[in-house]
C-alpha positions as CSV (number, residue, x, y, z in Angstrom):
1,M,-91.4,-204.8,13.0
2,R,-91.8,-205.9,9.4
3,L,-88.0,-206.3,9.0
4,I,-87.9,-208.5,12.1
5,E,-90.7,-210.6,10.8
6,L,-88.9,-210.9,7.4
7,A,-85.8,-212.1,9.2
8,G,-87.7,-214.8,10.9
9,R,-87.8,-213.2,14.3
10,P,-84.3,-214.2,15.4
11,A,-83.8,-214.1,19.1
12,S,-81.0,-211.5,18.7
13,L,-83.2,-208.8,17.1
14,R,-85.2,-206.4,19.3
15,V,-86.8,-203.0,18.9
16,L,-85.4,-199.7,20.4
17,I,-88.0,-196.9,20.2
18,D,-86.8,-193.3,20.0
19,T,-89.2,-190.7,21.3
20,Y,-87.8,-188.0,19.1
21,H,-88.7,-190.0,16.0
22,M,-92.1,-190.9,17.5
23,V,-93.0,-187.2,17.7
24,T,-92.1,-186.7,14.1
25,E,-93.6,-189.9,12.7
26,L,-96.4,-191.1,14.9
27,R,-99.7,-189.9,16.3
28,D,-100.4,-192.7,18.8
29,F,-97.3,-193.4,20.8
30,A,-98.9,-196.0,23.0
31,A,-100.2,-198.0,20.1
32,A,-96.8,-198.1,18.4
33,I,-95.2,-199.3,21.7
34,R,-97.8,-202.0,22.1
35,E,-97.4,-203.1,18.5
36,T,-93.8,-204.1,19.3
37,G,-95.1,-206.4,22.1
38,D,-92.4,-208.9,23.3
39,L,-89.9,-207.5,20.8
40,L,-89.5,-204.1,22.6
41,W,-86.0,-203.9,24.2
42,G,-85.9,-200.3,25.3
43,L,-86.4,-196.6,24.8
44,H,-84.2,-193.7,23.7
45,A,-85.8,-190.9,25.8
46,C,-85.6,-187.2,24.7
47,E,-88.1,-184.5,23.9
48,N,-89.2,-183.3,20.5
49,D,-86.3,-180.8,20.4
50,R,-83.9,-183.6,21.6
51,G,-83.8,-181.9,25.0
52,V,-84.4,-183.2,28.5
53,P,-87.6,-185.2,28.9
54,G,-90.4,-183.4,30.5
55,G,-90.9,-180.0,28.9
56,G,-91.9,-180.8,25.3
57,L,-94.4,-182.6,23.2
58,V,-93.8,-186.3,24.2
59,R,-96.8,-187.8,26.0
60,W,-94.6,-189.4,28.7
61,P,-97.4,-191.0,30.8
62,E,-98.7,-192.8,27.7
63,V,-95.2,-193.9,26.7
64,F,-94.4,-195.4,30.1
65,A,-97.8,-196.9,30.6
66,A,-97.5,-198.8,27.3
67,M,-93.9,-199.8,28.0
68,K,-95.1,-201.5,31.3
69,E,-97.1,-203.9,29.1
70,T,-93.9,-205.1,27.4
71,P,-90.7,-206.8,28.6
72,A,-88.7,-203.6,27.9
73,D,-86.2,-202.9,30.6
74,Y,-83.9,-200.3,29.1
75,V,-84.2,-196.5,29.0
76,A,-81.4,-194.2,27.9
77,F,-81.3,-190.5,27.5
78,E,-80.4,-189.1,24.1
79,G,-79.0,-185.6,24.2
80,Y,-76.9,-183.5,21.9
81,N,-74.2,-181.1,23.0
82,T,-74.4,-178.9,19.9
83,A,-71.6,-176.6,21.1
84,L,-69.2,-179.2,19.6
85,G,-68.2,-178.0,16.2
86,D,-71.0,-178.1,13.6
87,F,-72.5,-181.3,14.9
88,G,-75.9,-179.7,15.7
89,K,-76.1,-177.5,12.7
90,R,-75.6,-180.6,10.4
91,R,-78.7,-182.1,12.1
92,G,-80.8,-178.9,11.8
93,M,-80.4,-178.0,15.5
94,F,-79.6,-174.4,16.3
95,Q,-79.9,-174.4,20.1
96,D,-77.8,-176.3,22.6
97,V,-80.3,-178.6,24.3
98,C,-77.6,-180.3,26.4
99,P,-74.9,-177.9,27.5
100,D,-74.3,-179.9,30.7
101,G,-74.6,-183.7,30.3
102,D,-74.7,-184.3,34.1
103,A,-77.6,-181.9,34.5
104,F,-79.4,-183.4,31.5
105,V,-79.3,-186.8,33.2
106,R,-80.2,-185.5,36.7
107,E,-83.2,-183.6,35.3
108,G,-84.3,-186.5,33.1
109,L,-84.1,-189.0,35.9
110,A,-86.0,-186.7,38.3
111,F,-88.8,-186.5,35.6
112,I,-89.1,-190.1,34.5
113,H,-88.5,-191.8,37.9
114,P,-92.1,-191.4,39.0
115,L,-93.3,-192.7,35.6
116,L,-91.3,-195.9,36.0
117,R,-93.0,-197.0,39.2
118,P,-95.5,-199.8,39.0
């Protein structure tokens, strides 16, 4: 937010929040989302282990309730297929949280869809 303010709030700059980093860096997810206000563009959604949303530490009801107070209209799933070379190990991941990308998306959508409703 500070960088956007320093840049003079140009219309082309927006905020993309990443739930993985929220878990590792924040205690109040909803407050962080609300702080972005009209600058929130969207959300990278994954769990604390970068797996499918719904089974980890992210407080999803709080996240989506706060997002509904912003103009954000973008949610993307962020998953890692760590079976590809040493991609996961270089990121400190030692389990494959996304062996099947299609299943990751289906399960993630099934979980977040009810949270997106007004």
